[in-house]
N, C-alpha and C positions, 0 to 999 in steps of 0.2 A: 496734384501733379506738381513736381518740382521744376525749377528753371531748366535743368539739363534735359529732362524728358520732353518739355515743351519745345526746346531748341531742336531736338532730334525729330520730333513729329513735324514741326514747321519746315525743317530741312528736307524731309521726305516729300512734303507737299510742294515746296518750291522746286525741287528736282523734277518732279512730274510736270509741273507747269512750264519749266524751262524747256523740257523736251517737246511739249505740245506747241509752244510758241516759236521756238528757234529751229525746229527741224521741219523743213518743207516736205510735203508728201513725196516729191520727186527724189528726195535724199533719204528716205526711210531705210532702204536696204543698206546704204553706206553707214547710216547712224547705228544700225544694229551691229554691223561688223565692228565698228569702233567700240561700241558699248561692251559687247561680249569679250572682245580682245582685252580691253582695259580691266574688266572684272577679273579675268584670269590672271593677268599680269599683277594687279593690285593684291589679289588674294595671296599669291605666292610671296611677294615681297613684303606685304603686310604681316604675314605669319613670321617671316624671318625677323623683322623688327621687334615684334611682340615677344616671340619665343626667346630671343637673345636679351630680353629685359631692357630694351632701349626706350620703349614707350609703353604706357599702360592706359587702358580705357576703363576707369572706375565705374562710370554710369553707362548702362546699356539699355536698349529698349527690349530686345529679345533675349532674355536671360538664358533660355535653354540653348539657343543657337550659339550665343557668344560665350557660354561656358565651354563648349566644345572647341571653339575657334579662337576666342580671346582678342580678335581684331575688332575694329569698329565696322560693324556690318553696314552702317549708313555710309561711311566714307569709302570703304573698299568696294562696295557692291552697288552703290547708287550715286552719291554726290560726285565723287571724282570721275567715274565713268561718264556721267552726264556732262560735266565740265569739259572732259576730253572730246566728247562728241561735238559740242559747240565750238571748242577751240579748233578742232581739225576741219570742220565744215566751213568755218569762216576765216581760216588762215589766209592772209593776204598773199596770194600767189602772183598776181599780176602787178603788184605795187613795187616801188623801188626796193632793191635788195636790203637796204638798211632798215626798212620797216619790220621785217620778219623778226630780227632779234628783239626789237622793242615789244612786239606782240608776245613773244615767248616770255620776256621778262615781266611784262605787265600782268599777264595771267598768273604767272608764278608768284609774283609779289603779292597779289591780291589773296591768293589761297594761303600763302604763308602768313599774311597779316591776320586773317581770320583764325588760323590755327593758333597763333601766338595769343590772340585775345581770348580764345576758348581755354587755352592752357593756363593763362594767368587768372582768369575770372570765373572759371567753372570747373567741374569735375569730369568733363567730357574726355579730356586727354591729360595725361601727366607725363612730362618729360622725366626720364630717369637718367639715362646716359645719352641724351639727345639735346640738340639746340635748334633754334630757328633756321640757322644756315644749313643744317642737314636737311631740314624740310625743303628749303629753297632749292638746294642742289638735287634732291631726289625727285621733286616735282618737275623741275626743269628737264631732267633726264627722262622722266616718264613722258612728258609732252613730246620730246624729241623721238623717243621710241615709238610712241603712238603715231606720230606723223610719218616716220620712216616705214612702219608696218603698213599704214594705210596707203602710202604712195606705192609701195611694192604691190599690195593687194589690188589697187586700182589698175595698175599696169597688167597684172595677171588677169583681172576681170575683163578688161578691154580686149586683150588678146584672145581670151576665151570666147567672147561674143562674136569676134570676126570668124571664128571657126564653126560656129553654130549655124545651121541652116544652109 
């Protein structure tokens, strides 16, 4: 097994552990909503980036799936949705207003850093017409969209619960 496949398998395991550790039982429903929303969102935009030849994923774990899709199954359907779940559930809502941008920037910078390291030192991802600051911008926007969607959904859910029973 090569380095890239080991990283992919390790990332799947870490993603599952992160969900188990950081999602309290009382927040499982919210976690599922965030997770599924971000899978859908990532799939669509991941396809655009790959199909326009901006990024390439030379090494994959599921060859049959990723021949049809060509995006990173790990990143689009597991790793990033898991990080969005944790990001959204632990977003500091009651902290001073200036902490929120730091939270967004910190998570985004960490993901961008890992992607740049993988791009430079492995065959997991290859930038074709892409740079790290595109990653930074798109991840930041994705976190914002995730937060916006979940805030809207939570209000809808709370209103719905008041009308039940």
